[in-house]
Structure formats: structure tokens, C-alpha cells
C-alpha positions in Angstrom: -115.9 -19.6 -50.8 -117.7 -19.2 -54.1 -121.2 -17.8 -54.5 -122.5 -21.3 -55.3 -121.1 -22.7 -52.1 -122.5 -19.7 -50.1 -125.9 -20.4 -51.5 -125.7 -24.2 -51.1 -127.1 -25.7 -47.9 -128.2 -28.9 -46.2 -131.5 -29.3 -44.5 -130.9 -31.7 -41.6 -133.8 -33.9 -40.3 -133.6 -32.4 -36.8 -135.6 -29.5 -35.5 -133.7 -26.6 -33.9 -134.4 -28.2 -30.5 -132.8 -31.4 -31.6 -135.9 -33.5 -32.1 -136.0 -35.9 -35.1 -138.3 -34.6 -37.9 -141.2 -36.9 -39.0 -142.3 -38.6 -41.1 -139.1 -40.6 -41.7 -139.3 -40.3 -45.5 -139.6 -36.5 -45.4 -136.4 -35.9 -47.4 -137.6 -38.2 -50.2 -141.0 -36.5 -50.2 -139.5 -33.0 -50.4 -137.1 -34.0 -53.2 -140.0 -35.7 -55.0 -141.8 -32.4 -55.3 -139.0 -31.1 -57.5 -138.5 -34.4 -59.5 -139.5 -35.3 -63.0 -140.8 -38.5 -64.6 -138.8 -39.6 -67.6 -140.1 -41.3 -70.7 -139.3 -44.7 -68.9 -141.8 -43.7 -66.2 -139.1 -43.6 -63.7 -138.8 -40.7 -61.3 -135.6 -38.6 -61.4 -134.6 -36.2 -58.7 -133.6 -32.7 -59.6 -129.8 -32.4 -60.1 -129.9 -29.5 -57.6 -131.9 -31.0 -54.7 -131.1 -34.6 -53.5 -131.8 -36.6 -50.4 -129.0 -38.1 -48.4 -127.5 -38.4 -44.9 -125.6 -35.8 -42.9 -124.0 -36.9 -39.6 -126.3 -39.9 -39.4 -129.5 -37.9 -39.9 -131.8 -37.8 -43.0 -131.0 -34.6 -45.0 -131.7 -32.8 -48.2 -128.7 -31.3 -50.1 -129.5 -28.1 -52.0 -127.1 -26.9 -54.7 -126.7 -23.1 -54.8 -127.2 -23.1 -58.6 -130.9 -23.7 -58.0 -131.2 -20.1 -56.7 -130.2 -18.7 -60.1 -132.0 -21.4 -62.2 -135.3 -21.5 -60.4 -135.6 -18.9 -57.5 -139.1 -20.1 -56.6 -138.0 -23.7 -56.1 -135.0 -22.5 -54.1 -137.3 -20.4 -51.9 -139.8 -23.2 -51.6 -137.1 -25.6 -50.2 -135.7 -23.0 -47.9 -139.2 -22.0 -46.7 -139.9 -25.7 -45.9 -136.9 -25.9 -43.7 -137.7 -22.6 -41.9 -141.4 -23.3 -41.5 -140.6 -26.7 -39.9 -137.9 -25.2 -37.8 -135.3 -27.6 -39.2 -131.5 -27.2 -38.8 -129.8 -25.7 -41.9 -126.1 -26.0 -42.5 -125.0 -23.2 -44.9 -122.2 -22.8 -47.2 -121.5 -26.4 -48.1 -120.3 -28.0 -51.3 -122.8 -28.0 -54.2 -124.7 -31.3 -54.8 -122.6 -33.8 -56.8 -124.3 -35.0 -59.9 
């Protein structure tokens, strides 16, 4: 497994006790914090953090490259998951762009 895969992870919208995390748009909100607005005034998610589904649950996919490119953003996302006691799946494929 490469370093990028080892540093990549998925935040699953379930707490460690199996409860669904609220609000229901939490993944979009979290990814929105790291997004940018283009000249067309449309929001664009970071290529390293994207919302999606994992095993039928809302999730955020975090590419391990983020750790090298922006360590503070990487730690922010990881801290969000830990602070909210969300399930984390480590060592997954990087986010596909």
C-alpha cells in the first residue's frame, strides 16, 4: 500500500456507536469549507476532499495528498471526524478526480 493510500481515509456518517450523524447535509457542509468559488460564481469542491456515499451512508472521501499539500486542512478534516466520534475507514484509494 502506498503512502497516499495509507493517508487516505473515508469519514462515514455514522458515529462510533452506529447512530446516523446529523444534519443530513453534513458531508456537503464539511467539503464546502474547503471549496472555492470560480469566476463563474460556481462552487467547486477541493480535488482532495469530496462528498459521496459509502455502504449506503453519507461520507467524505479524503485523498492522502492533502496531508502533504495542506497539512492544516488535512488535520481539520480529521479533527472533525474525531471530535464528532464518526467512523473512519483508513487506507482507502485516493479520491478520483
